[in-house]
C-alpha positions, 0 to 999 in steps of 0.5 A: 500499500506504501508504494501506491502512495510513496510515488510520484506520476510521471509526467507523460502518460498514453492512457489516464484512467480517473477514479478506482471503480470498477468502470476504471478496473474493467477499462484497465485491465482491458487495455492492458491486455491488448498491449501491454507496452500501453503507459497507463495510469490510474488515479484514486482521490480515496486510500482504496479502490471502489469505496464509493460507488462500487463498494458492496453496500453503496449498490444492490449486488444485483447481476442486473440481467432484466431476470426481475426488474420489472422496468426493463419490459414496459407494457405498451398502450396496445397491452403488448410487452416490449422486451428488447430493452431487457433482451439488451441488458441481459446481453449485456451481463452474458459480455461481463460473465465472460470477461470475469471468467476470462479474467479467472481462468488466466488466474489473473482474478481467483476464487470466483465465490467471493465476488458472484454467487447464483442467487434466483431473480424474481419478480413479485406483483400484488393484485389482479391488474399487475397479476395478468401484466405479469404473466403477459411478461412471462409468456412473452419473455419466455419466449425468448432464448434469453429467459427460457426456464422463466416460471410464474406462478399465483400458486401460494403454495408454491410461492411459500416454496419460493420465498417463505419470509414473504408469505408468512402471515400472508391472506390466502384470497390475496392476489399474487403472482411471481415469476422466478429464474435461478439463473440470477446471481448476486456480486459483490462489485466491491471486492471483484474490483479489488480482485483487479486492481491487485492484479493491475498492482502486483501484475501489470504495468499500469500504475496506480496512485492512492490518495491522488485526485484529478481536479481540472482537465484542458485541452493543449493544442497537440490535442493531448490532454494535461490534468491538475493532479493532487496528491492529498497526503503530501499536499502535492501537486503536478500537472499530468500528459495523457493521449487518451482519458476516461473519466470514471470518477463517479458523480464527480465526472460532471465537473471533470468533464465540464472543466475538459470543454469540449462540445460534447458535454454541454447541458450536463447537470446532475441531480445527487440523490442518495440511499439507504437499507434496511439490513439484517443478519439475523440467520434465522430470517435470512435462511427464509429469503434466498433470491432478490425479489424485485416490484413495481415502482411506487407512483412517482419513485425513480425506476432506480428506486424500485422496492425489492427484498434481496439476498446477500453474499459479501465476504462469505456473510449471507445478509436481507437487504431491503430498499432502496430508500431516497435520501438527499444530499448536495455532496456529488460522492459519499465522500465528496464536498456540500458544495459539488451540487451549488458548484457544478450549476453553471451557463451551459446547462441551467436551461436544463435544470430549471427544465427536468425540474420543471416537469419532474416535480411529482419525483421531487415531492416523492424525494421529499416524502423519502428522506422525511420518513422515519425508520418507523416508517421504513418499517412500515414500508418492509412489512408490505413484503415481510407482514411480521418484520420486528424492528429490532432486526433490522438497521439502517444502511446508509447506501452510496451517493448517484447523481441523476443525470440531467441533459439537454432536451429542445422541446424540455429544455433537460430531461432525466437520463435514468440509464448509463451514458457513455459520453466521447468527445469526436476525437476520441481523445477522452470520454466520460461515463455519466449515470447509475442503472444498470451500472456495474453489472454492465461495465465490461460492455460499456468500457467496450462501448468506450473502446468502440469510440475511441479505439475503432480500427485497433478494436476490429483490428490488432485487437480483434482476436484478442477481444474475441478471446476474452468475450468468444460472443463480441460482435453477436447477438445473443437473442434468436441465436439459442446455441451459442446463448447456450454455449456462453452460459455454459462456459461461464457457469463453469468458470465462475463456479454458479450454481444454478 
């Protein structure tokens, strides 16, 4: 650890990655595999990889495959179910699993059970109307090769087998419906990121600098980038140049992107949203709930606030998590500054921010209501899932800090973006990742997207053979291809020691 803190960065690198989360670790690993001679540096402002959004308790740990997330399968005005987004997200997670399997095969990452475990994914809905929707969703999804094997039931006896904790003290006349996919996973993205980071530090020439914060990014006349880097331990500042820069700094990506003055960054703003979970380590309760169970979002709630009751496996210990409950802070990171939000407002994004607020007043009201809730009120929400939940069994845990991306919109001035977005300048010399869900689950797809936009000739030329070794299905769609889907899933199941 001391050598990561005491070293001084070189004045020039081929590639600089800002942030020590799963995105930067993934991109650094990909680039080093493609070209071990690239001079790469990672700057992380904290003393450890994955302390912010990637940290285990700062996210739900869901390996997002669209098995259980109902907001990925909207019902259309004609009553049909659109599963196109669900198929896209499922394919993206399969790309991640293939890459992680490659890391295990090469010995770069060991003991996959430390970071990924099988965990059924379920959708649960209440009432006749939502049960009808879920049945239509099941019929449509199970016809796709990506969701074959999805089970559906409204039978209370079957539900008691699947989710005994949720079914305790349920009235037999209550209408419930659920789907179940055994292919689901629970992922500790923090552990995975630190395993990749350890490989980069010990077995590659990638240079990692902890407690080093990038404060500003400026374009140079020769097309390179100059960054002001602060050593937070020694209070030393220096300038570092790079040919290519990736901003994977979570909420801080917005101000850093803005400092670059690229045309593509204009109009972007951000609204910080924190989260809280109710968590229990009571193993008697945990034994009765061995799944991740998602339901419909509350009216007015953002998609990332869909209530869910999840099994978590962190450092070998099982726990249950319920939430998320929204909170508010003007910080852009959990360990950020209260001035982050006011300092992010400027003439280039003021119209976007106002437009997004004006057209999302119900969301503002929802956030205010959430922030005002006490623990007892949160337990009441939990009792919609667990009828006899006892307050003493559950503790309130603060989750990560997210920045909801706001981008300019010609009609409304600005609109909220709930997905993950990659912003790249015209020359492909700087890229930034913005947004949250599905986030870490699709990190490999997102970073390959960066490479496709910034290094297209290399990716489809000299790097192509290595790419296909890491992600065998690259360039092919799994939807509509049963043989390829079975092949890649069997491969990742074996390498990642999954037990579905």
